C-alpha positions in Angstrom: 0.0 0.0 0.0 2.9 2.3 0.9 4.5 1.6 -2.5 1.2 2.1 -4.3 0.6 5.5 -2.5 4.1 6.6 -3.4 3.5 5.7 -7.0 0.2 7.6 -7.1 1.8 10.7 -5.6 4.7 10.4 -8.0 2.4 10.1 -11.0 0.2 13.0 -9.8 3.2 15.3 -9.4 4.5 14.2 -12.8 1.2 14.9 -14.4 1.0 18.4 -12.8 4.5 19.2 -13.9 3.7 18.1 -17.4 0.6 20.2 -17.5 2.4 23.2 -16.1 5.2 22.8 -18.6 2.7 22.5 -21.5 1.0 25.7 -20.3 4.3 27.6 -20.2 5.3 26.4 -23.7 2.0 27.5 -25.2 0.7 30.5 -23.4 0.5 31.7 -19.8 -2.7 33.5 -20.7 -4.5 30.2 -21.2 -3.2 28.9 -17.9 -4.6 31.8 -16.0 -7.8 31.6 -17.9 -8.1 27.9 -16.9 -7.6 28.8 -13.2 -10.2 31.5 -13.5 -12.6 29.0 -15.1 -12.0 26.5 -12.3 -12.8 29.1 -9.7 -16.2 29.8 -11.4 -17.0 26.1 -11.4 -16.0 25.8 -7.7 -18.2 28.8 -6.9 -21.1 27.3 -8.7 -20.7 24.0 -7.0 -20.4 25.5 -3.5 -23.4 27.7 -4.2 -25.5 24.6 -4.8 -24.2 22.3 -2.1 -22.1 24.4 0.3 -24.8 25.8 2.5 -25.1 22.8 4.8 -21.3 22.7 5.2 -21.0 26.4 6.1 -23.7 26.0 8.8 -21.3 23.8 10.7 -18.7 26.6 10.9 -19.4 28.6 14.0 -17.5 31.8 12.9 -19.8 31.9 9.8 -23.1 30.6 11.2 -23.4 33.3 13.9 -27.2 33.4 14.0 -30.2 31.1 13.8 -32.0 33.5 11.5 -29.6 33.1 8.5 -31.3 31.7 5.3 -29.9 29.2 2.9 -29.5 31.9 0.4 -27.2 33.9 2.8 -24.9 30.9 3.1 -24.9 30.4 -0.7 -23.8 34.0 -1.2 -21.1 33.6 1.5 -19.7 30.6 -0.4 -19.6 32.5 -3.7 -18.1 35.6 -2.1 -15.3 33.7 -0.3 -14.2 31.9 -3.4 -14.3 35.1 -5.3 -12.3 36.9 -2.7 -9.6 34.3 -2.8 -9.5 34.6 -6.6 -9.4 38.4 -6.4 -6.5 38.4 -3.9 -4.5 36.0 -6.1 -4.8 38.0 -9.3 -4.7 41.3 -7.4 -1.4 40.4 -5.8 0.0 39.4 -9.2 -1.2 42.6 -10.7 0.7 44.6 -8.0 3.8 42.5 -8.5 3.7 43.0 -12.3 3.5 46.8 -12.1 6.2 48.3 -14.4 7.2 45.2 -16.3 8.3 46.6 -19.7 10.7 44.0 -21.2 11.7 40.4 -20.9 14.9 41.1 -19.0 12.8 41.8 -16.0 12.9 38.9 -13.6 9.1 39.2 -13.1 8.6 38.1 -16.7 9.7 34.6 -15.6 7.3 34.7 -12.7 4.4 35.5 -15.0 5.2 32.6 -17.3 6.6 30.0 -14.9 6.2 28.5 -11.4 2.8 27.1 -12.1 2.8 24.4 -9.4 3.6 27.1 -6.7 1.1 29.5 -8.1 -1.7 26.8 -8.2 -0.9 26.0 -4.5 -1.0 29.6 -3.5 -4.2 30.1 -5.4 -5.9 27.1 -3.8 -4.6 28.1 -0.3 -5.9 31.6 -0.6 -9.4 30.3 -1.5 -9.4 27.9 1.4 -8.2 30.6 3.9 -11.1 32.8 2.9 -13.5 30.3 4.6 -11.7 31.1 7.9 -12.3 34.9 7.8 -15.1 36.5 9.9 -18.3 37.5 8.2 -17.8 41.3 8.3 -14.7 41.1 6.1 -16.6 39.1 3.5 -19.6 41.5 3.8 -17.2 44.5 3.1 -15.8 42.6 0.1 -19.4 42.0 -1.1 -20.0 45.7 -1.1 -16.7 46.5 -2.9 -17.5 43.8 -5.5 -20.5 45.7 -6.7 -18.2 48.6 -7.7 -15.5 46.2 -9.0 -18.1 44.4 -11.1 -19.4 47.7 -12.5 -15.8 48.7 -13.4 -15.4 45.3 -15.2 -18.6 46.0 -17.2 -17.2 49.4 -18.2 -14.0 47.7 -19.4 -16.2 45.3 -21.4 -17.9 48.2 -23.1 -14.5 49.9 -23.9 -13.2 46.6 -25.4 -16.4 46.3 -27.5 -16.0 49.8 -28.8 -12.3 49.2 -29.6 -13.2 45.9 -31.3 -15.9 47.3 -33.5 -13.8 50.3 -34.6 -10.8 48.0 -35.4 -13.0 45.7 -37.3 -14.4 48.5 -39.4 -10.9 50.0 -40.0 -9.4 46.7 -41.1 -12.1 46.2 -43.8 -12.0 49.8 -45.0 -8.2 49.6 -45.2 -8.5 46.8 -47.8 -10.1 49.5 -50.1 -11.9 46.9 -52.3 -15.5 47.0 -53.4 -16.3 43.5 -52.0 -15.2 44.6 -48.5 -17.3 47.7 -48.7 -20.3 45.5 -49.7 -19.5 43.2 -46.8 -19.5 46.1 -44.4 -22.9 47.2 -45.7 -24.3 43.7 -45.6 -23.2 43.1 -42.0 -24.4 46.5 -40.9 -27.8 46.0 -42.4 -28.1 42.5 -40.9 -27.1 43.8 -37.5 -29.7 46.6 -37.6 -32.4 44.2 -38.8 -31.5 41.8 -36.0 -31.4 44.6 -33.4 -34.9 46.0 -34.3 -36.5 42.6 -34.8 -35.2 41.4 -31.4 -36.5 44.6 -29.8 -39.9 43.9 -31.4 -39.9 40.4 -29.8 -39.0 41.9 -26.5 -42.2 44.1 -26.7 -44.2 40.8 -26.9 -42.3 39.2 -24.0 -42.1 42.1 -21.6 -45.2 44.1 -22.4 -48.1 41.6 -22.0 -51.5 42.9 -22.9 -53.8 43.8 -20.0 -50.9 45.1 -17.8 -49.4 48.5 -17.3 -45.8 48.0 -18.2 -44.7 51.5 -18.7 -41.2 51.0 -17.3 -40.5 48.1 -19.7 -41.9 50.1 -22.6 -39.6 53.0 -21.7 -36.5 50.7 -21.7 -37.4 49.2 -25.1 -38.3 52.5 -26.8 -35.0 54.0 -25.5 -33.1 51.0 -27.0 -34.8 51.6 -30.4 -34.2 55.3 -30.3 -30.5 54.8 -29.4 -30.1 52.5 -32.4 -31.5 55.2 -34.8 -29.4 57.8 -33.0 -26.2 55.8 -33.5 -26.8 55.6 -37.3 -27.7 59.3 -37.7 -24.6 60.5 -35.8 -22.2 58.0 -37.4 -23.4 59.0 -41.0 -23.2 62.7 -40.3 -20.8 64.4 -42.8 -18.9 66.1 -40.0 -18.4 62.9 -38.0 -15.7 60.4 -38.9 -18.0 57.4 -38.3 -19.2 54.3 -40.0 -22.4 52.2 -40.0 -20.8 49.0 -38.9 -19.8 50.0 -35.4 -23.2 51.7 -35.0 -25.0 48.5 -35.9 -22.9 46.3 -33.7 -23.4 48.6 -30.7 -27.1 48.6 -31.4 -27.2 44.8 -31.3 -25.3 44.8 -28.0 -27.6 47.4 -26.5 -30.6 45.3 -27.5 -29.0 42.2 -25.9 -28.2 44.1 -22.7 -31.7 45.4 -22.5 -33.0 41.9 -22.8 -30.7 40.7 -20.0 -32.0 43.5 -17.8 -35.6 42.8 -18.5 -35.2 39.0 -18.0 -33.7 39.8 -14.6 -36.9 41.3 -13.3 -38.5 39.5 -10.4 -40.4 36.3 -11.3 -43.6 37.6 -9.6 -43.6 40.8 -11.7 -46.5 40.6 -14.1 -44.6 42.4 -16.9 -42.0 39.7 -17.0 -43.4 37.4 -19.6 -40.6 34.8 -19.1 -41.5 34.1 -15.5 -42.9 30.7 -16.5 -39.4 29.7 -17.8 -37.4 31.2 -15.0 -35.0 28.3 -14.5 -34.2 28.0 -18.2 -33.8 31.8 -18.5 -31.6 32.2 -15.4 -29.4 29.3 -16.5 -29.0 30.6 -20.0 -28.2 34.1 -18.6 -25.5 32.5 -16.3 -23.9 30.5 -19.0 -23.8 33.4 -21.5 -22.6 35.8 -18.8 -19.8 33.5 -17.8 -18.8 32.9 -21.4 -18.8 36.6 -22.0 -16.7 37.1 -18.9 -14.0 34.6 -20.0 -14.0 35.9 -23.6 -13.7 39.5 -22.4 -10.7 38.6 -20.2 -9.0 36.8 -23.1 -9.7 39.6 -25.5 -8.3 42.2 -23.1 -5.0 40.3 -23.0 -4.8 40.0 -26.7 -5.6 43.7 -27.3 -3.2 44.8 -24.5 -0.3 45.2 -26.9 -2.1 47.4 -29.3 -1.3 51.1 -29.4 -4.8 51.9 -30.6 -6.3 51.2 -27.2 -5.8 52.3 -23.6 -4.7 48.8 -22.7 -1.1 49.2 -24.0 1.9 48.6 -21.7 4.2 51.6 -21.4 6.9 50.0 -23.5 4.7 48.7 -26.3 5.7 49.9 -29.8 3.2 52.0 -31.8 1.1 50.0 -34.3 2.9 49.7 -37.6 6.3 50.7 -36.1 7.2 47.2 -35.0 5.7 43.8 -35.3 4.3 42.8 -31.9 5.7 39.7 -30.2 3.7 36.6 -29.7 3.9 35.0 -26.3 5.7 32.0 -27.8 8.3 34.4 -29.2 8.8 35.8 -25.7 9.5 32.3 -24.3 12.0 31.5 -27.1 13.6 34.9 -26.7 13.9 34.4 -23.0 16.4 31.6 -23.5 19.0 33.9 -25.1 18.1 37.3 -24.1 20.8 39.7 -22.8 20.8 42.9 -20.9 21.8 44.8 -24.0 18.9 43.3 -26.1 15.8 44.0 -24.0 12.7 42.9 -26.0 9.5 44.6 -24.9 6.6 42.4 -23.6 3.7 42.0 -25.9 1.0 43.0 -23.5 0.6 44.5 -20.0 1.0 41.8 -17.4 -0.3 44.2 -14.7 -3.5 45.0 -16.6 -4.0 41.4 -17.6 -4.1 40.3 -13.9 -6.2 43.3 -12.9 -8.8 42.3 -15.5 -9.0 38.8 -13.9 -9.3 40.4 -10.4 -12.2 42.5 -11.5 -13.7 39.6 -13.4 -13.7 37.6 -10.2 -15.9 40.3 -8.6 -18.2 40.3 -11.6 -18.6 36.5 -11.6 -19.4 36.7 -7.9 -22.2 39.3 -8.5 -23.5 37.2 -11.3 -23.7 34.1 -9.2 -25.2 35.8 -6.2 -27.7 38.1 -7.9 -25.7 41.1 -6.9 -26.0 39.9 -3.3 -29.7 40.4 -3.3 -31.8 38.5 -0.7 -35.2 39.2 -2.1 -35.4 36.4 -4.7 -35.6 32.7 -4.9 -32.1 31.4 -4.1 -32.4 28.8 -6.9 -32.5 31.6 -9.4 -29.4 33.3 -10.8 -28.9 37.0 -11.5 -32.5 38.0 -10.7 -33.8 41.1 -8.9 -34.2 44.8 -9.4 -30.5 45.4 -8.7 -29.6 43.3 -11.6 -32.1 45.0 -13.8 -30.8 48.5 -13.2 -27.2 47.4 -13.5 -27.9 46.0 -16.9 -29.9 49.0 -18.1 -27.3 51.5 -16.8 -24.7 49.4 -18.6 -26.7 49.9 -21.8 -26.9 53.6 -21.4 -23.2 53.9 -20.5 -22.4 52.0 -23.6 -24.5 54.3 -25.7 -22.9 57.4 -24.1 -19.4 56.1 -24.6 -20.0 55.3 -28.3 -21.6 58.7 -29.0 -18.7 60.3 -27.2 -16.2 58.4 -29.4 -17.9 60.0 -32.4 -18.4 63.6 -31.3 -15.3 64.0 -29.1 -13.0 64.9 -32.1 -15.5 67.7 -33.0 -15.9 69.0 -29.5 -12.1 68.8 -28.7 -10.4 69.5 -32.0 -7.0 70.3 -30.3 -6.7 66.8 -28.8 -5.5 63.8 -30.7 -7.8 60.7 -30.6 -6.6 57.2 -31.6 
């Protein structure tokens, strides 16, 4: 038995070492994304089965009046806080990393076994903290999650403008036709979807003025985007306007679908579990994709995500992460190659995403709804609707800012 146990331990360590080595050879970004994904799965599992376990911990179960939902939220917040601390500490450590000669470059790409152990230890330690610390973190997470949503919006704006510029730069008729076709399709989809939402969230026989206001505003914003983008004095295009219109329509839908299940104007209340599960899955997928995209865009000089030492677009070909690893073997102090993306910002995005995922799983720490539902309640509604309006405001600002501030240079 001793020999068998020793063999099992040896094989496990060998497997972990092999996995860690594979991660390093390919991309550290995928490794961190994997850890983030595991943290979401752990949060989801503990949310479903962790309440009975937390009730046995005296420093957490301090009252007989605590509901099961309260324990579910505690489990989610504690995992999120451990994840936040892990990526937050890495973000602080990586401040100012500009080239591959920095020793911290090796820390970012290597030491996976140690980092996994520290990450797991931090999450476990969070379950030994008193409730008031977790409650404070829950309040701060609302602001952190809102900041993450803002970053998502900025990334979307950057992506749509880059997409449009790349097709326009080809200067060929077929690409202009493609731009027009995609733009028209997006606008048709946005307005058709908004029409369907009127059926779902404005049932006949009920006064649903608030829902009608949200939907009418979404349609008006879609028209406004096109009018401003096509104005002769504005350097705009129909493609970004149409994509932002689709996004606003989707965000409006997520907000309306988060309305309380007893609210008569929520026509999806009979399919609450399916809707909440779909919202969760899509929300988590969006979160992971946003984190990955932020890392990939971090080396671009056309966005605010650039590290201080990144070259201007077109001045120098950006390095791939695999190039960094190969270059690291023979790099010298006299040949300092810049990093291809900001390590600090990369980890900061993961830290904020940890807060956002916690809010998504806990319904923004609301105690007013069925604990079996996800991301439901008026707090979620207004967070989504405000996100839509902020998105609209930022997009309009990106169009009119060069006119209002002609002396400033906009990229």
